[in-house]
DOLORO-239509 format. One record per residue (C-alpha): x, y, z. Coordinates in steps of 0.5 Angstrom, whole numbers. Layout:
N
X, Y, Z $
...
This chain:
282
0, 0, 0 $
3, 7, -2 $
0, 13, 3 $
-3, 19, 0 $
1, 25, 3 $
-5, 27, 9 $
-5, 20, 11 $
2, 19, 11 $
4, 26, 15 $
-2, 23, 20 $
2, 16, 21 $
9, 20, 21 $
6, 24, 28 $
3, 18, 30 $
9, 14, 30 $
14, 20, 32 $
10, 21, 39 $
13, 15, 41 $
20, 16, 41 $
25, 22, 44 $
27, 27, 39 $
34, 31, 38 $
38, 27, 44 $
43, 24, 43 $
42, 16, 42 $
45, 11, 47 $
52, 8, 45 $
51, 1, 42 $
55, -3, 47 $
57, -10, 47 $
52, -12, 51 $
46, -8, 47 $
48, -12, 41 $
48, -18, 44 $
42, -17, 46 $
39, -15, 39 $
42, -20, 36 $
39, -25, 41 $
32, -22, 39 $
34, -22, 32 $
35, -30, 32 $
29, -31, 36 $
24, -28, 32 $
20, -30, 26 $
19, -24, 21 $
24, -19, 21 $
24, -12, 17 $
31, -9, 16 $
32, -3, 13 $
39, 0, 11 $
41, 6, 8 $
47, 6, 3 $
52, 11, 3 $
56, 12, 9 $
52, 6, 13 $
53, 0, 9 $
59, 3, 4 $
65, 9, 5 $
64, 15, 3 $
68, 16, -4 $
70, 23, -7 $
65, 22, -13 $
58, 17, -12 $
60, 12, -18 $
66, 11, -14 $
63, 9, -8 $
61, 1, -10 $
59, -4, -6 $
64, -9, -5 $
64, -17, -5 $
64, -17, 2 $
58, -12, 3 $
54, -16, -3 $
55, -22, 1 $
52, -20, 7 $
45, -17, 3 $
45, -24, 0 $
45, -27, 6 $
40, -23, 10 $
35, -23, 4 $
35, -30, 3 $
33, -32, 10 $
25, -33, 9 $
23, -29, 15 $
27, -22, 13 $
25, -17, 9 $
31, -13, 7 $
30, -6, 4 $
36, -2, 1 $
33, 6, 3 $
37, 11, -1 $
39, 18, -4 $
40, 14, -10 $
37, 14, -17 $
34, 8, -19 $
39, 6, -24 $
45, 6, -19 $
40, 1, -15 $
38, -3, -20 $
45, -4, -23 $
48, -6, -17 $
42, -10, -13 $
36, -11, -19 $
38, -19, -19 $
37, -20, -11 $
32, -21, -6 $
33, -13, -4 $
27, -8, -4 $
29, -2, -5 $
28, 6, -4 $
32, 11, -9 $
32, 18, -8 $
30, 19, -2 $
23, 16, -2 $
21, 19, -9 $
21, 11, -12 $
21, 4, -9 $
21, -2, -11 $
19, -9, -8 $
24, -15, -9 $
22, -18, -15 $
17, -13, -18 $
17, -6, -22 $
20, 1, -20 $
13, 5, -16 $
12, 12, -15 $
10, 15, -9 $
6, 20, -12 $
7, 25, -17 $
12, 30, -17 $
14, 36, -22 $
22, 38, -24 $
21, 44, -28 $
24, 47, -21 $
31, 46, -23 $
31, 51, -29 $
31, 56, -23 $
36, 52, -19 $
41, 49, -23 $
44, 56, -25 $
45, 57, -18 $
49, 51, -16 $
53, 52, -23 $
55, 58, -20 $
58, 54, -14 $
62, 49, -18 $
65, 55, -21 $
67, 58, -15 $
69, 51, -11 $
74, 47, -15 $
72, 40, -14 $
66, 40, -13 $
60, 38, -18 $
53, 37, -19 $
49, 31, -19 $
42, 30, -23 $
37, 26, -21 $
29, 25, -23 $
26, 30, -18 $
33, 33, -14 $
40, 36, -15 $
46, 35, -11 $
51, 39, -10 $
58, 35, -8 $
64, 39, -5 $
67, 33, -2 $
74, 32, -8 $
74, 41, -6 $
79, 45, -1 $
75, 43, 6 $
75, 50, 9 $
73, 53, 2 $
68, 47, 1 $
64, 48, 8 $
64, 56, 7 $
61, 56, 0 $
57, 50, 2 $
53, 55, 8 $
53, 61, 3 $
49, 56, -1 $
44, 53, 3 $
42, 60, 5 $
41, 62, -2 $
37, 56, -4 $
32, 56, 2 $
30, 63, 0 $
29, 60, -7 $
26, 54, -4 $
20, 57, 0 $
17, 60, -6 $
18, 54, -11 $
15, 48, -6 $
22, 45, -5 $
26, 42, 1 $
34, 44, 3 $
38, 38, 5 $
45, 38, 8 $
49, 31, 7 $
55, 29, 8 $
59, 34, 4 $
54, 35, 0 $
48, 40, -1 $
41, 37, -4 $
35, 40, -6 $
29, 36, -7 $
21, 36, -9 $
18, 37, -1 $
14, 32, 1 $
18, 26, -1 $
22, 23, 5 $
25, 16, 7 $
19, 16, 13 $
14, 16, 8 $
17, 11, 3 $
18, 6, 9 $
10, 6, 12 $
10, 2, 5 $
13, -3, 10 $
12, -2, 17 $
4, -1, 16 $
4, -8, 15 $
5, -9, 22 $
6, -17, 25 $
14, -15, 25 $
17, -19, 31 $
24, -15, 29 $
25, -9, 26 $
32, -5, 25 $
34, 1, 21 $
41, 4, 20 $
43, 10, 17 $
47, 17, 18 $
46, 23, 16 $
40, 27, 17 $
35, 24, 11 $
35, 18, 15 $
31, 22, 21 $
25, 21, 18 $
26, 14, 17 $
27, 13, 25 $
21, 18, 26 $
16, 13, 24 $
19, 7, 27 $
15, 4, 34 $
19, 5, 40 $
20, -3, 40 $
24, -2, 33 $
32, -2, 34 $
34, 5, 30 $
42, 6, 30 $
45, 13, 27 $
52, 12, 24 $
57, 17, 28 $
55, 21, 34 $
50, 26, 33 $
43, 28, 36 $
39, 24, 33 $
32, 21, 34 $
35, 14, 33 $
36, 10, 40 $
43, 7, 39 $
49, 10, 36 $
56, 6, 33 $
62, 10, 30 $
63, 7, 23 $
61, 3, 16 $
66, -3, 19 $
61, -2, 26 $
55, -4, 21 $
58, -9, 17 $
60, -13, 24 $
53, -13, 26 $
50, -15, 20 $
56, -21, 20 $
54, -23, 27 $
46, -23, 25 $
47, -28, 19 $
52, -32, 23 $
59, -30, 20 $
65, -31, 26 $
69, -24, 26 $
75, -24, 24 $
């Protein structure tokens, strides 16, 4: 089921009341991790929601360089082949990238922060009608900052534009990113857009699309014995917000978050997944 915007908003509010907002999550200690893995193994029907960049795969200077290696592909295959698991990659990546790497797996997919979703073995579904004619007003602004920030570039998706500055001089990149966000926010108000601050990125997307709304497609089915969501940036907060308080929500890297727990790195996430599927550490 795909929820219309009004209904999805009501559900977001309802689920959001069950969790803390804006606090630093607890560290996922070995004891808490053992408890979580124990609950995972005892459960029969599990929903596992995983962000991509910065969560299961390290960042790279350019998005096309951050490809899934054999280690993470093996972990995802093992998770997905368990008949009790529904594993969803909930990403800001576009459909082409996700199809290239995960299209022939048993994974379900969410692209562009929730604009598109794909059940395993099915076709892509559009969350709701969206416009992209706003790009003609935003693209020239981003282009100015590419010129002013050597090493930066623009990535275009169906319903968003992203300015990347990971390969730029750090001081210049951060200073120009702050200035750019200010300019874009004034444009966003009149064009019904959202401005997202990511890891060395500034993204502009159509308003009303987010990861929380997309994963309600699975969360709302109910009957899950175990739920896990892992993400690393601001876009994942919408995902954490719609989870019931019994779910395990994990933020990668310490920051205020709606998540219940925090781990430090992609390596920690992979180690956790390894334990879940029964691969010995080391």
